[in-house]
C-alpha positions in Angstrom: 113.2 97.7 104.0 110.4 98.3 106.4 111.2 100.3 109.5 109.3 100.7 112.8 107.4 104.0 113.1 109.1 105.1 116.4 112.0 107.0 115.0 110.1 108.8 112.2 107.5 109.9 114.8 110.1 111.1 117.3 111.7 113.2 114.6 108.2 114.5 113.6 107.4 115.5 117.2 110.8 117.3 117.6 110.3 119.0 114.2 106.7 120.0 114.7 105.2 118.2 111.8 103.3 114.9 111.4 103.7 111.7 109.4 100.6 110.5 107.6 99.3 107.0 108.1 97.5 106.1 104.9 95.4 102.9 105.0 96.0 100.5 102.2 93.2 98.3 100.7 94.9 96.7 97.7 97.8 96.8 95.3 96.8 100.1 93.7 96.4 101.8 97.0 99.8 100.7 98.2 101.6 101.6 95.0 99.9 105.1 94.9 100.8 105.9 98.5 104.4 104.8 98.0 104.7 106.8 94.8 103.4 109.9 96.6 105.8 109.4 99.5 108.9 108.9 97.2 108.0 111.9 95.0 107.6 114.2 98.0 110.4 112.6 100.0 108.1 112.0 103.0 108.3 109.3 105.5 105.1 107.3 105.5 103.1 104.7 107.5 101.0 102.2 105.6 98.0 101.3 107.7 96.3 97.9 107.5 93.0 97.3 109.3 92.1 93.7 110.3 89.3 93.9 107.7 91.7 95.0 104.9 94.2 92.4 105.9 91.5 89.7 105.5 90.5 91.3 102.2 94.0 91.1 100.8 94.2 87.4 101.7 96.1 87.7 104.9 98.9 89.6 106.6 101.7 87.5 104.9 100.4 88.5 101.5 100.4 92.2 102.6 104.0 91.9 103.8 105.1 90.2 100.7 103.5 92.8 98.4 104.8 95.8 100.3 108.4 94.4 100.6 108.3 93.6 96.9 107.2 97.1 96.0 109.9 98.8 98.2 112.5 96.9 96.2 111.0 97.0 92.7 110.0 100.7 93.0 113.3 101.7 94.5 111.7 103.4 97.5 114.3 105.4 99.5 112.0 107.0 102.1 111.3 105.4 105.5 108.2 103.2 105.3 106.4 101.5 108.3 103.8 98.8 107.8 101.4 99.2 110.7 98.4 97.2 111.9 95.5 99.6 112.5 93.2 99.0 115.5 94.5 95.5 116.1 93.0 93.0 118.5 95.4 91.1 120.7 95.2 88.1 118.3 95.6 90.4 115.3 98.7 92.0 116.8 100.3 88.5 117.4 99.6 87.5 113.7 101.1 90.7 112.4 104.2 90.4 114.5 104.6 86.9 113.1 103.9 88.0 109.5 106.6 90.6 109.5 104.9 94.0 110.1 107.2 96.6 111.4 104.7 98.4 113.6 101.4 97.5 115.3 98.5 99.2 117.1 96.8 97.4 119.9 93.4 98.9 120.4 92.4 98.0 124.0 90.2 101.1 124.3 87.0 99.0 124.7 88.4 97.0 127.6 88.3 98.4 131.2 91.5 100.4 131.7 93.1 97.7 133.9 92.7 95.1 131.1 93.9 97.6 128.5 97.0 98.2 130.6 97.7 94.5 131.2 97.4 93.6 127.6 99.4 96.6 126.3 102.1 95.9 128.8 102.5 92.4 127.5 102.7 93.6 123.9 105.3 96.3 124.9 107.6 93.5 126.0 107.1 91.5 122.8 107.5 94.5 120.5 110.7 95.6 122.3 112.2 92.2 121.9 111.3 92.0 118.2 112.1 95.6 117.3 108.6 96.7 116.4 106.9 100.0 117.3 103.7 99.9 119.3 100.7 102.3 119.3 98.1 102.1 122.0 94.7 103.7 122.3 92.9 105.2 125.2 89.3 106.4 125.0 87.3 105.2 122.0 87.5 107.1 118.8 84.0 107.9 117.6 82.5 107.2 114.2 81.9 103.9 112.4 84.6 101.4 113.0 83.8 97.8 112.0 80.1 98.5 112.4 80.2 100.3 115.8 79.2 103.9 115.7 80.3 106.3 118.4 80.3 110.1 118.8 83.7 111.7 119.3 84.6 111.0 122.9 87.5 112.5 124.9 90.0 110.3 126.6 90.9 110.7 130.3 94.3 112.3 130.5 95.2 110.3 133.6 94.4 107.0 131.9 96.6 108.2 128.9 99.5 108.7 131.3 99.0 105.2 132.7 99.3 103.7 129.3 102.1 106.0 128.1 104.1 105.0 131.2 104.1 101.3 130.0 106.6 102.2 127.4 104.5 102.4 124.2 106.0 104.3 121.3 103.0 106.4 120.4 99.5 106.9 121.7 96.1 107.5 120.1 93.7 109.4 122.4 90.2 110.4 121.6 89.9 114.2 121.5 86.5 114.4 119.9 87.7 113.0 116.5 85.8 110.3 114.7 86.3 107.9 111.9 84.5 108.4 108.5 82.6 111.5 107.6 81.9 114.0 110.3 78.3 114.8 111.1 76.9 118.3 110.6 76.6 118.8 114.4 80.2 117.8 115.2 81.7 119.9 118.0 85.2 120.0 116.8 88.4 118.8 118.4 89.0 119.3 122.1 92.3 121.1 122.3 92.0 121.4 126.1 92.0 117.6 126.3 94.9 117.3 123.9 96.9 119.9 125.8 96.3 118.1 129.1 97.3 114.7 127.6 100.4 116.3 126.1 101.5 117.8 129.4 101.2 114.4 131.1 102.8 112.3 128.4 105.7 114.7 127.5 107.8 113.6 124.6 105.5 110.7 123.5 104.2 111.2 119.9 100.4 111.5 119.9 98.2 110.1 117.1 95.1 111.7 115.6 92.7 109.1 114.1 89.9 110.1 111.7 91.9 112.7 109.8 89.3 113.0 107.0 87.0 116.0 107.4 88.9 117.8 110.2 89.5 121.4 109.0 93.1 122.2 108.0 93.6 124.9 110.7 92.5 122.3 113.4 95.0 119.8 112.0 97.8 122.4 112.2 96.9 123.3 115.7 96.8 119.6 116.7 100.3 119.2 115.3 101.5 122.3 117.3 100.1 120.5 120.4 102.1 117.3 119.9 100.2 115.2 117.4 102.9 113.5 115.2 100.9 110.9 113.3 97.6 111.5 111.5 95.5 108.7 110.0 93.8 109.2 106.6 91.6 106.6 105.0 88.1 107.8 104.1 89.4 110.7 102.0 91.4 108.5 99.7 88.4 106.2 99.3 86.2 109.1 98.4 88.5 110.6 95.7 89.1 107.2 94.2 85.4 106.4 94.0 84.7 109.9 92.5 87.3 109.6 89.8 86.2 106.0 88.9 82.6 107.1 88.7 83.5 109.9 86.3 85.4 107.5 84.1 82.5 105.1 83.8 79.8 107.8 83.5 81.8 109.3 80.6 81.6 105.9 78.9 85.4 105.6 78.9 85.3 101.9 79.8 83.5 101.2 76.5 86.1 103.0 74.4 88.8 100.6 73.0 90.1 98.6 75.9 88.9 101.0 78.5 87.5 98.1 80.5 91.1 96.9 81.2 91.5 97.2 85.0 94.8 99.0 84.4 92.9 101.7 82.5 89.8 101.6 84.6 91.6 102.1 87.9 94.0 104.7 86.6 92.0 107.9 87.2 91.2 106.7 90.7 94.9 105.9 91.3 96.0 109.3 90.2 93.4 110.9 92.5 94.8 109.0 95.5 98.4 110.1 94.6 97.2 113.7 94.4 95.3 113.5 97.7 98.2 111.8 99.6 100.6 114.5 98.4 98.1 117.2 99.5 98.0 115.7 102.9 101.8 115.3 103.2 102.1 119.1 102.4 99.5 119.9 105.1 101.2 117.7 107.7 104.6 119.2 106.9 106.3 115.8 106.2 107.4 116.8 102.7 111.2 116.6 102.4 111.6 115.1 105.9 112.6 111.6 104.7 
């Protein structure tokens, strides 16, 4: 059964580790991430962007697929199904479809409007028993075609949103989505520390986990980050393994073109990558 992400993240914050949110794009992705979580006994958050939701034929399809897998695969670890960077409309659709957690990204609105819309969703999520993530200060990188450098959120604005009763908060601390440019300045731990002091027990979220050096990830966890989002890294290892398979001509040997065979090396690469991240985040054995 799907669970909200609130409890697993509160436990992570108290235990000084982080739970990974791994974005899903299709059946293979979902199955691989659940396999890795069950084998390492890690709680896990399956992230679905609005684009991925559309690609998988809609949110109800996603909910049906994930619920079916939890049952058929005998998954015993806590699993949250979470909308990633949701619009207000997207959040409402996911609440209706049966997601257990949503993220409302109002970071592109003026702070007053972000606060008003977040406040409305806090009330709906509390009533329905879902967990809610909010965002303050845009996360850089390419997100649905919009490219931004890693910006830092205003700690006071973070406190305003935290005080609305959200369950966890994503704040820009110089992190970006996608691959990091060569001239990247690194994470701003000063900003993170200030946000942490003002938001207290609230679990903080680090977006754009791909490409941040391991020591920075560990330091961010020490400073209160309890959820780390990974997407690009799984895509890269999947593509690399699939490329090797085809370049080696394996798809032309026997029934090597069968999608179950064709996608296997990529799937194995995702499982290995997810396990590696769970080790780094310290969530292994925490289910």
